[in-house]
C-alpha positions as CSV (number, residue, x, y, z in Angstrom):
1,M,-50.0,-66.2,149.8
2,D,-52.1,-69.4,149.6
3,T,-49.7,-71.2,147.6
4,L,-46.1,-71.6,147.5
5,V,-43.4,-72.8,144.9
6,C,-40.1,-73.4,146.4
7,P,-37.1,-75.7,146.1
8,A,-37.8,-78.9,147.7
9,P,-36.2,-79.8,151.0
10,N,-33.1,-82.1,150.7
11,R,-34.5,-85.6,151.5
12,R,-31.3,-87.2,150.1
13,P,-27.6,-86.7,151.1
14,L,-26.4,-83.1,149.8
15,A,-23.9,-85.3,147.6
16,Y,-26.9,-86.3,145.6
17,A,-27.6,-83.2,143.9
18,G,-26.2,-82.9,140.7
19,R,-24.5,-86.1,141.0
20,H,-26.1,-88.1,138.2
21,E,-24.6,-87.6,134.9
22,L,-26.2,-88.0,131.4
23,P,-25.1,-90.8,129.2
24,E,-23.5,-90.0,125.7
25,F,-25.6,-91.2,122.9
26,T,-23.7,-94.2,121.5
27,P,-24.7,-96.9,119.1
28,E,-25.3,-99.1,122.3
29,L,-27.5,-96.3,123.8
30,A,-29.4,-96.4,120.4
31,A,-29.7,-99.9,120.4
32,E,-31.2,-99.9,124.0
33,M,-33.6,-97.1,123.2
34,A,-34.5,-98.4,120.2
35,P,-38.1,-99.8,121.2
36,L,-39.0,-96.4,122.7
37,Y,-38.0,-94.7,119.5
38,A,-40.1,-97.0,117.5
39,R,-43.1,-96.0,119.3
40,V,-42.7,-92.1,118.5
41,Q,-40.5,-92.4,115.1
42,H,-43.3,-91.1,112.7
43,V,-43.8,-87.9,115.4
44,V,-39.8,-87.5,116.5
45,T,-37.3,-86.9,113.5
46,P,-34.0,-89.0,113.6
47,M,-32.5,-85.7,114.1
48,E,-34.0,-84.9,117.3
49,W,-33.6,-88.6,118.7
50,P,-29.9,-88.2,119.8
51,V,-30.5,-85.2,121.9
52,Y,-33.8,-86.9,123.5
53,A,-32.5,-90.3,124.0
54,P,-29.9,-89.5,126.9
55,L,-32.5,-87.3,128.5
56,I,-35.1,-89.8,128.9
57,K,-32.2,-92.6,130.1
58,G,-31.4,-90.2,132.6
59,I,-35.0,-89.6,133.6
60,N,-36.0,-93.0,133.6
61,E,-32.8,-93.8,135.8
62,L,-33.6,-91.1,138.2
63,K,-37.3,-92.1,138.7
64,K,-36.0,-95.9,139.8
65,E,-33.5,-94.3,142.2
66,L,-36.0,-91.9,143.9
67,N,-39.1,-93.8,143.7
68,A,-41.0,-91.4,141.3
69,V,-43.2,-90.8,138.7
70,V,-43.7,-88.7,135.8
71,L,-47.5,-87.4,135.2
72,A,-47.6,-86.4,131.5
73,H,-50.5,-83.9,130.4
74,N,-52.0,-84.7,126.8
75,Y,-50.5,-81.5,125.8
76,M,-47.0,-82.5,126.5
77,T,-44.6,-82.8,123.6
78,P,-44.5,-86.4,122.3
79,E,-41.0,-87.4,123.6
80,I,-42.2,-86.4,127.2
81,F,-45.6,-87.9,127.0
82,N,-44.8,-91.3,125.3
83,C,-41.1,-91.7,126.6
84,V,-40.9,-90.8,130.3
85,G,-44.7,-90.4,131.3
86,D,-45.7,-93.2,133.7
87,F,-49.0,-91.8,133.7
88,R,-50.6,-90.1,130.6
89,G,-54.0,-87.9,130.4
90,D,-56.1,-85.1,131.5
91,S,-55.1,-83.1,134.9
92,L,-57.7,-84.8,136.9
93,Q,-56.8,-88.4,135.8
94,L,-53.2,-87.7,136.3
95,A,-54.1,-86.6,140.0
96,R,-55.9,-89.5,140.8
97,E,-53.5,-92.2,139.3
98,A,-50.7,-90.4,141.4
99,A,-53.0,-90.7,144.7
100,R,-53.1,-94.5,144.0
101,V,-49.4,-95.3,142.7
102,E,-46.9,-96.1,145.7
103,A,-44.3,-93.4,144.7
104,D,-42.5,-90.9,146.9
105,V,-42.1,-88.0,144.5
106,I,-44.5,-87.0,141.8
107,V,-43.2,-84.8,139.0
108,Q,-45.7,-83.0,137.2
109,A,-45.3,-82.5,133.5
110,G,-48.0,-79.9,133.2
111,V,-48.6,-76.6,134.5
112,H,-48.9,-75.3,138.3
113,F,-52.6,-75.7,139.0
114,M,-52.1,-79.3,137.8
115,A,-49.3,-79.7,140.3
116,E,-51.5,-78.2,143.2
117,T,-54.1,-80.7,142.2
118,S,-51.8,-83.5,142.6
119,K,-50.6,-82.3,146.1
120,L,-54.4,-81.8,147.4
121,L,-54.8,-85.8,146.5
122,S,-51.4,-87.0,147.5
123,P,-50.5,-84.5,150.6
124,E,-47.8,-87.1,151.9
125,K,-45.7,-87.1,148.6
126,T,-43.2,-84.6,147.3
127,V,-44.9,-82.9,144.4
128,L,-42.2,-81.3,141.8
129,I,-43.1,-78.9,138.8
130,P,-40.3,-78.8,136.3
131,D,-40.7,-74.9,135.7
132,P,-42.7,-73.0,138.4
133,L,-43.5,-70.4,135.7
134,A,-45.7,-72.9,134.1
135,G,-49.1,-71.2,134.6
136,C,-52.4,-70.9,132.8
137,S,-54.4,-68.1,131.6
138,L,-57.7,-69.7,132.7
139,A,-56.4,-70.2,136.1
140,A,-55.1,-66.7,136.4
141,S,-58.4,-65.3,135.1
142,I,-60.1,-65.7,138.7
143,T,-59.0,-65.4,142.2
144,A,-60.3,-66.7,145.5
145,E,-61.4,-63.0,146.4
146,D,-63.2,-63.1,143.0
147,V,-65.2,-66.2,144.1
148,R,-65.9,-64.6,147.6
149,M,-67.3,-61.5,145.8
150,L,-69.5,-64.1,143.6
151,R,-70.6,-65.6,146.7
152,D,-72.0,-62.1,147.8
153,A,-73.7,-61.2,144.6
154,Y,-75.5,-64.6,144.1
155,P,-76.5,-65.7,148.1
156,G,-77.4,-69.4,147.9
157,V,-76.3,-70.3,144.5
158,P,-74.0,-73.3,144.2
159,I,-70.4,-72.5,142.6
160,V,-69.1,-75.3,140.6
161,T,-65.2,-74.8,139.5
162,Y,-63.5,-76.3,136.7
163,V,-60.5,-78.0,137.8
164,N,-58.1,-75.7,135.8
165,T,-58.2,-73.2,138.7
166,S,-55.8,-72.7,141.7
167,A,-56.3,-74.4,145.1
168,A,-57.2,-71.0,146.5
169,V,-60.2,-70.9,144.1
170,K,-61.2,-74.4,144.7
171,A,-61.1,-73.9,148.4
172,E,-64.0,-71.3,147.8
173,C,-65.9,-73.4,145.7
174,D,-68.7,-76.0,146.3
175,I,-67.2,-78.7,144.2
176,T,-65.1,-79.2,141.3
177,C,-65.8,-80.4,137.7
178,T,-64.1,-81.3,134.5
179,S,-64.9,-80.8,130.6
180,S,-66.1,-84.4,130.7
181,N,-68.5,-84.4,133.8
182,A,-69.7,-80.7,134.0
183,V,-73.1,-81.6,133.3
184,K,-73.4,-84.6,135.7
185,V,-71.7,-82.2,138.3
186,V,-74.0,-79.1,137.7
187,E,-77.2,-81.4,137.7
188,S,-76.3,-83.3,140.9
189,L,-76.7,-80.2,142.8
190,N,-80.2,-79.9,142.5
191,A,-80.6,-76.3,142.1
192,P,-82.2,-74.0,139.7
193,R,-79.1,-71.9,139.0
194,V,-75.7,-72.9,139.4
195,L,-72.5,-70.7,138.9
196,L,-69.8,-72.5,136.5
197,I,-66.3,-70.8,136.6
198,P,-64.0,-69.8,135.1
199,D,-64.5,-70.8,131.6
200,E,-67.2,-69.0,130.0
201,Y,-67.4,-71.0,126.8
202,L,-67.0,-74.3,128.8
203,A,-70.5,-72.8,130.6
204,R,-71.9,-71.6,127.4
205,Y,-71.5,-75.2,126.1
206,V,-72.9,-76.9,129.3
207,Q,-75.9,-74.5,129.1
208,T,-76.8,-76.5,125.9
209,Q,-76.9,-79.7,127.6
210,T,-79.0,-78.9,130.8
211,S,-82.1,-76.9,131.9
212,V,-80.1,-75.5,134.8
213,E,-79.4,-72.1,134.3
214,I,-75.9,-71.5,134.4
215,I,-74.0,-67.9,135.4
216,A,-70.5,-67.7,133.7
217,W,-67.4,-65.8,134.3
218,K,-65.5,-64.4,131.5
219,G,-62.6,-66.7,131.7
220,H,-60.8,-68.2,128.8
221,C,-58.0,-70.4,127.7
222,E,-55.7,-68.2,125.7
223,V,-55.3,-71.6,123.2
224,H,-58.6,-72.7,122.4
225,E,-60.1,-69.0,122.3
226,L,-57.9,-68.5,119.1
227,F,-59.9,-70.9,117.0
228,T,-62.6,-69.7,114.9
229,A,-65.2,-70.9,112.7
230,E,-63.5,-69.5,109.9
231,D,-60.6,-71.8,110.4
232,I,-63.0,-74.9,110.3
233,E,-64.7,-73.6,107.1
234,A,-61.3,-73.3,105.4
235,M,-60.3,-76.9,106.7
236,R,-63.5,-78.1,105.4
237,A,-63.0,-76.7,101.8
238,A,-59.7,-77.9,101.6
239,D,-61.2,-81.5,102.4
240,P,-64.8,-81.9,102.8
241,G,-64.6,-85.5,104.3
242,M,-62.4,-84.8,107.4
243,K,-63.6,-84.8,110.9
244,V,-63.7,-82.0,112.7
245,I,-63.5,-82.6,116.9
246,A,-63.5,-79.6,119.3
247,H,-62.8,-79.1,123.0
248,P,-65.7,-77.2,125.0
249,E,-62.9,-74.4,126.0
250,C,-63.7,-73.6,122.5
251,P,-65.7,-70.5,121.2
252,P,-69.5,-71.6,120.7
253,D,-69.2,-70.9,116.7
254,V,-66.2,-73.2,116.7
255,I,-68.4,-75.8,118.7
256,A,-71.2,-75.5,116.4
257,A,-69.1,-76.2,113.5
258,A,-67.5,-78.9,114.6
259,D,-68.6,-82.9,114.2
260,F,-67.9,-83.8,117.8
261,T,-67.3,-81.8,121.1
262,G,-65.9,-83.6,124.2
263,S,-63.1,-83.4,126.9
264,T,-59.5,-84.4,125.8
265,A,-60.3,-88.0,126.8
266,A,-63.5,-88.1,124.7
267,M,-61.6,-86.7,121.6
268,I,-58.8,-89.4,121.9
269,S,-61.9,-92.0,122.2
270,Y,-63.5,-90.6,119.3
271,V,-60.2,-91.0,117.2
272,I,-59.2,-94.4,118.6
273,D,-63.0,-96.0,118.1
274,K,-63.9,-94.4,115.3
275,R,-60.7,-94.1,113.1
276,P,-61.6,-91.5,110.7
277,R,-59.5,-91.2,107.7
278,K,-58.7,-87.6,108.4
279,V,-59.1,-85.4,111.2
280,A,-58.7,-82.4,113.2
281,L,-58.3,-81.8,116.8
282,I,-59.4,-78.2,117.6
283,T,-57.2,-78.0,120.9
284,E,-53.6,-77.7,121.9
285,C,-51.4,-78.6,119.0
286,S,-49.4,-81.6,120.8
287,M,-52.3,-83.5,121.5
288,A,-52.5,-84.5,118.0
289,S,-49.2,-86.0,118.0
290,N,-49.6,-87.9,121.2
291,V,-52.9,-89.2,119.6
292,A,-51.4,-90.2,116.3
293,V,-48.7,-92.5,118.5
294,E,-51.9,-94.6,119.0
295,A,-53.5,-94.3,115.6
296,P,-50.8,-94.0,112.7
297,D,-53.3,-94.9,110.5
298,V,-55.3,-91.7,110.9
299,E,-54.2,-88.5,109.0
300,F,-54.1,-85.4,111.3
301,I,-54.8,-82.0,109.8
302,R,-53.0,-79.7,112.8
303,P,-54.3,-76.2,113.3
304,C,-51.1,-75.9,115.6
305,N,-52.2,-73.7,118.7
306,L,-49.3,-74.1,121.1
307,C,-50.0,-73.4,124.9
308,P,-46.9,-71.5,125.9
309,H,-47.0,-72.4,129.5
310,M,-47.1,-76.0,128.7
311,K,-44.1,-76.0,126.6
312,R,-42.1,-74.5,129.6
313,I,-41.9,-78.2,130.2
314,S,-39.1,-79.9,128.7
315,L,-36.9,-83.3,129.0
316,E,-34.1,-81.0,130.3
317,N,-36.1,-79.4,133.3
318,I,-37.9,-82.6,134.1
319,Y,-34.4,-84.2,134.2
320,E,-33.2,-81.2,136.5
321,A,-36.2,-81.6,138.8
322,L,-35.3,-84.9,139.5
323,R,-31.5,-84.7,139.6
324,D,-32.1,-81.7,142.2
325,M,-35.3,-82.3,143.8
326,K,-36.9,-78.8,142.5
327,Y,-39.1,-77.2,142.7
328,E,-41.7,-78.5,145.0
329,V,-45.3,-77.1,144.9
330,T,-46.9,-76.9,148.5
331,V,-50.4,-75.8,149.4
332,D,-51.2,-74.0,152.8
333,P,-52.7,-76.9,154.6
334,V,-56.2,-75.0,155.7
335,V,-56.5,-73.8,151.7
336,A,-55.7,-77.8,150.9
337,A,-58.1,-79.1,153.4
338,K,-60.9,-76.9,151.6
339,A,-59.7,-77.4,148.0
340,R,-59.4,-81.3,148.6
341,R,-63.2,-81.4,149.9
342,A,-64.2,-79.8,146.7
343,V,-62.1,-82.1,144.7
344,E,-63.1,-85.3,146.4
345,R,-67.1,-84.4,146.3
346,M,-66.7,-84.3,142.6
347,I,-64.6,-87.6,142.7
348,N,-67.1,-89.4,145.2
349,L,-70.0,-88.5,142.6
350,T,-68.3,-89.5,139.2
351,N,-67.3,-92.8,140.9
């Protein structure tokens, strides 16, 4: 196998594992944690907070002890995103921040391909994922063998891979892209035809933005492909003045029906900058809760499609990952060198 998920080797005395104990939710702890709760009180209920607060306190204590940081993806639930995430954003943004920070341990509050990307850009750091089964339907839609097959079928055609792929797939491609820079990456290759894998809908969207011929792969995100144009029609019928903002991983008819299409970062910027009265974010459900923290004056309609893989990450298993130093994500050095080259080529271009 090209990649391996395994318990981390002990980097601390054996007595360390399991030694840390969570505090009780006392009036004193409630007072200490009050500033954090004030930030999330309109998206986290008073009934939930007594359960979350001790875990948040424990996680933040362990981060200090271990010189660790938590990378929180936009699709994490609000208590993770806002209360333990040291860096917050999309997968590549998180990996780049992790590469810059002076930390020994990185906990990826996201899915496995994200943890691999963090390891590619921070090979000297320990990268942990709280649940090794946190995968991705889009990343699973293509393998390194599939990419080699595409090379044979389309000789000389550059291959661009979305960052939502395994390190093994990245290693077989020329360059990576994100949903925000895909057009720029495609056009930078100065080729008449480009393979853009694995998300078919992202490829179709990019095709509307460029004259380069795009060859797509039929991979899909199981969350975004659930949305339909009929969903948007129903929301507009209920409130004609609302704004609909879609992610480019959505089907083309959804994108056509939306007021704006953009990456997660672009979607957030749209809401923060324009402050629409009412908005529907056509993407994973937790993102609306996280944006609502920054824009409490905006009313969010929540067409709630949850990512079952992202939701495998919880405060409980983030705490356990730090307490027990598990589960470490490693990438075969040969694969890592090739995959890192594809990622860094994109970073150098966008810089």
